[in-house]
N, C-alpha and C positions, 0 to 999 in steps of 0.2 A: 504494500500500500504506500503510495507516494503522498507525502504531506508537503504543503508549501509553508515554509516558515513565515512568520509575520514580518520579519525584516532580515536581511542578510546579516550573517555573523560578522563579516568583514567587508569593507570596501577595499579596493586595490590600494588606496592611499594609506589606509590603516595597516594593511599588510606590509606595505613598504616601510612604514615607521617601525613596525615590530621587527622586521628583518634587519633594519639598521641597528636596533638595540642588540639583537642576537650577534651580529657581526662585531659590534663593539665589545661585547662580552668575550668574544673569541680572540680579541687582541688586535683587530684590524684598526688602522688609523682612520681618521675622519675622511681624509682625501681618498683612501682606498674604498671606503664605503660609498662615498659620493660617486666615484667612477663606476663602481659595480651596479649601483642603483640608478644611475643616469640623472642624478640631481646635483645641486651645487653643494660645496663644502659648508657654506654658512647654514644651509637648510639642515644638514646632518648635525651641525653644532647645536642648532636650536632644539632639534628633537632630543638629543642626548642631554642637553641642559635642563630640559623639562622633565626628565625622568625623576620620579619621586625617590627619596632616600628610603629604601626598604619598602616592601609591599609591591604589589603588581602595578605596572604602569597602565594608565587608562588610554588606550589607543583609539577610542571611539571618536568619530568625527563630530564636531560640535556645530550647531547652526550658527551662521554669521550673526553678529550682534545687530541690533536695530529693531525698529518697530515692525510688527507684522503687517503685511499688506492689508489695506482696507477692503479691497475687492478680492474675492476668492478666484481660483482658476476657472470655476464654472461661470462666475459672473463676468470674467474677462472674455470668455468664449461667447457668452450671451451679448456682451457689448459689441464684439466683432460682428455678430449677426445683425445687430441693430444698425451698426454703421453701414453695412452693405445695402440696407434699404434706402439709403440716401438721406440727405438733410431735409429735403422737401417733404418726406414722409412724416417728419416731426414738426412741421409748421415753419420751417425756415424758407426764406426766399433764396432761390439758387441751390444748386446741388452740391456746393462746396462745403465740406466740414471745416470749421475753424476750431481752434482749441477752446474758445469760449462756448461755442455751440456744443461741443462734446462734453465739456464740463457741466453745462446745463442738463444735457441728456443723462449723464451719470447721476446727477443730483435727483432728477425726476424719477428715473428708473430704479435706482438702488439706494437712494437716500444718503449718498456719500458725497461730500463736497471736496473738490480738488481745485487747486490753483491752476489756471490755464497753462502755466509754464510746466507744471508736472504732468498735465494731460499729454503734452507732446512726448514725454518719456513713455507713458503708457501706450500711446499710439505706435511708437517705434517698436516696443515689445510685441505688439500685435502684428507687426509687419506693414503698418501703414507708413507712407512716406509723406514728407512735406511737399506740397504742391508749389512749384515755382510760378510766379506770375508771368503772364505773357508780356513781353517787352514791346511788342508792336500792336498797334490797334488792329482789331479783327476786321474792321470795315474799310481798311485802307485799300486803295486801288493800285495794284502793282503796275499795271499798264500805264496809267496816268503819271506815275512817278518816273517810269522809264522815259516816256515822251518828254516830260519836263526836263529831265536830266540831260537828254541829248539835245534839247532845244537851246540850252545855254551856250 
C-alpha cells in the first residue's frame, strides 16, 4: 500500500546542508565542501556557523520573513479570470486596465485594499505586462505626411 506523506522529509537544499555538516565532521575543509556541493565557501561557512552546540541541527527550510499575502493563490487565479473579461465589463470606459482600476476591482471583489503601485507587482506575478502608450496619433494620415514632406 502506497501512502503519500503530508510533506516531504527533505528538500534538496536541506539535504545539501546536512551533507555539508557530514563532510565537515569527516574533516573536509570548507573550500572542499563548497567545491563538492557546487556552492560558495561563504555559504558553507554560514551553514557550519549555524550548527547548534550539541543536539541535532534543524535543517528544515524556514518560510521567508514578512507579512503573509492578503490574496490567496485561489483569489489571484480568480483575479486573473476577472481581468480577462476586460475593464469594460466592470463599468470602466475603455478596455485598458490601469493599476487604479485593478485596485478598485480587488477592493470590490475581495474586500482587500492595495496601493496602485503594489497592484503593478501583483499584475506582473500574474503574467500581465504594462501597456506602452502609442506615441503616434491613430488618426494620422501617412499619405498626407509623405506628400507634405516631399513638397518642401
